[in-house]
Structures are given as C-alpha cells and as structure tokens.
N, C-alpha and C positions, 0 to 999 in steps of 0.2 A: 608731536611733530619734531623730528630730529634736525638740528642745525649742526653742521660739521665745520670746524675751524681747522684749516691746514696752515699752521704757522711755519714760515720758511725764513731762516736766517739768511741775510745777504751773503753773497759769495766773498771769497778772500779779497780784502781791500788793502790799499797801500799802507794804511796804519797798522794792519795786522802783521805785515811783513817787517815793518820797522819796529814792532814791539811797543807801539804807542797806545795810550788810552785815547780812544776816539768816542766821545759822546756826541756833541753837536759839531765837532770838527768834520768838515765835509771833505770827501776824497773819493777817488774812483776805485773801481775794482781792478785787480791786476790781470795780467794775461792768463794766469791760472784761474782767476776768478771768472773770466769769460767762459773758460772751458767748464768750470763747475756749474755755471749758470745754464749752459746748454744741457748738461746732464740732469740737473734738477727739473728743467722744463720738460725734458723727455719723460722723466719719472712721473710728473704730474699730469701728463696729457690725458690719462685715463681715470683721473679722480673726479671727473664730472664737475669741475670748478665752474661756478656761475658768476662769481664776483671776485675781483682782485683789489685789495687795498695795499698801499705801499707807504712807508715812511717817506717824507720829502727829501731825505738825504740821498746823495747821488749813488752811494754804494747799494742802497736798497732799490732805488728806481731802476738802475742798470740791471740788477738781477731780475726785477719784476718784468722788465721789458721782454726778456727771453721767454718767460712764462706766458705773457700776454700774446706774443707773436705766435707761440706754439699752439695755443688753444683759442685764439681769436676772441679774447675777452679784454675789454678796456681796463685801464688802471685808474683807480680813484686814489688821490693823494690824501693822506690823513696825518695832520700835525700831531694828533693825539698819540700815535704809535711811534713817534720819534724817540730816539735813544735818550737816556738821561743827559741832562745838561751838566757836563763835567766841570764847568767853570774853569778855575785855574789849573785843573788837572788835564784839561783837553790838550792834546798834542804832545804830552810829556810821556817819556818812556816809562814802562813799569819799574825798571831798576831805579830810575831817577825819582819816581814817586815815593819809593820806599825810603830813599835817603832824605828827601826834602820834607816829607810829611809822615814820619815813622809812626806816630801815635794814631793819626787819622787812617793810615793804611792798615794798621792793626784792627781798628774798628771796622773798616770796610771789609776786611777779609773774614772776620769772625763774628761781628755783630752789625750786619749791614742795616738793620732797622734803626740803628742809632746814628748812622753816618749822614753827614751833610757835605756835599761837594763845596769846597771853598769858592764863594761867589757863583755857585750853581744851585742845583736842586738838592733837596734832601731825598733820601731813598723813599721816605714815606710820601712826600709830595709826588715823586715820580710814580710810585706804586698807585696812588690815587688817580693820577692822570691817565695812566695806561689802562687801568681797570675800568674807569668810566668810559673810555673810548671803546673798549671791547664790548661792554654792555650795550652801548649805543649801536655798534655795528651789528650785534646779534639781533637786537630789537628791530632794526631796519631791514634785516635780511633773514627773517625767521624762516626756517625750513630749507635754507639754501646751503650749498657747499662754498665756503668762503676761504679764499687764499689770502693770507696776511703776510706780507714781506716786511720784516722788521729786523731787530737787532738782538744780540746775544743776551745782554743784561735785561732787555725788555721781555724776552721769552722766558728767561729764568724766573723773573718776578711773576709773570703770568702763571707759570707752573705752580707756584705757591697758591695763587688765587684759585686755580682749578682744583687743587687738593684741599682747599678750605683751611689752609694754615697760614701763619704769619711769616713775615720776612726774616724773623729770627732763625728760621730753619733753612734759609737759602743756601748756606754753605754745604748743605747735604744734597741739594738739587744737582742733578746731572749737568755737566757742562754742555753747552749748545754749540755744535760745530758749524763752521761755515757751510752754507748751502745744504744744511740739514733740514729735515721735515719732522714736525711734531703734529700729530692729529688728535683733536679733542672733539668729542661729541657732546652736545648740549640737548637734553631732552627731559621733560617733566621737572624742570627747574634744577637739574643736576648735571654736573660735568663728569665725563668719564674719559680717561686718557687711553687712547687707542695705540699711539705710537709716540715715542719721545726721542728727539735728536737722532733720527735715523739718517744715515748717510751711505747706505749700502749701494746707492746708485753711483757713487764716486769710486773710481779705481784707486788703488793705493798711491799712485803717483799724483792724484788730485786731492788727497786729504790735506786739510789745514792750509 
C-alpha cells in the first residue's frame, strides 16, 4: 500500500525578505507569500490530499490554511515538524551570522552534521526529531495522501532521510524554494522521490 507525502515549504515570510535566519522565530508571510499560498493551494487541489499537517509556526500555518480551505481538509498541528531551534542565531541576518560566528557558519555550510546552534538544537538532534515525527505520521496515516507544510531546513534534512544518506551530504541537496512542492512515495518499506522542490505553479514574479 502506497503512502504519499506532499511536502510543502511555507510561502515567503517576513524573515526571508529581511535575510534573517528564522528557526523558531515566529513571523507572518508577506503579501507575496499570500499570493504564493493561493497558487500552491490551487496546484494541490487535485492531489487527492486526505490529511494536512502543519508546523505550529505562523508562516507554515498561514500557508496551510490556503490549502485547507481549497480542499476542505482540516489542519493538524505538529510540533515535531517545527523548524530547527536556531538559539542565538534566530532573528540574525545571514551576513551578520558570518561575521559573529565565522567558524560555526563554516561548519553549518559545509559539515552540517557537526553543527550545533548556540543555545539551540544540534543538527543531529533536529534530524532525529523530524524523522521520528515523519515516521509517526506515516504509521498513523498508512495508505493516505498526506500534505505536510513545514520549513526549508526541515525538508532538506528529510530529503537526506528519504535517500538513506546522512546529513554530511546535505550541502549537495537541492535548495527548497518558498511554496514549493516535493512528493515522496512510501511503499514496501522504501521511499521514492517523485518530485523535488517544484515551484512551476508560481509565475516568475512570485518566485522567492
């Protein structure tokens, strides 16, 4: 029996525009983000989605609401698919991170499996949390089409899991765009990637 995961990254959020690292920092989606959310909801209306899970952060919930309203499926909030806890990095611009934590930023960029957010989660802790939650969601919804609205780092980490590789190869994983869709099938105890970070439903003026 096939279980299908439709991973959707939240639409453009305020932190994206400001160029900030947003882990557990909460913030709303932008005007463009609302337009992106409408587009992704339209794209997903024919995917046969039976269940919707969303991270509890506002940017994910706001995106998920558009999908929920389009297909008339309620949202289940999942703490387990929340973005990584960035600790001291949360709310800091990427440029400032490079200046204030140059060595940590180098590890984060090239050896993420060794990185630990100052006063936050390590990547391995985060990876374990999100994988455990995905396994729980699959077990609970076996055979269903499941939409999971979450975050960019979360989806990138999960793509490693679906490929049965470690976080040490994460720098090679494709970047996950705002309001993009990744589709993964789970059948016979195996994952197969059907689609990865597809945002063809967005016009050029709505990218990023």
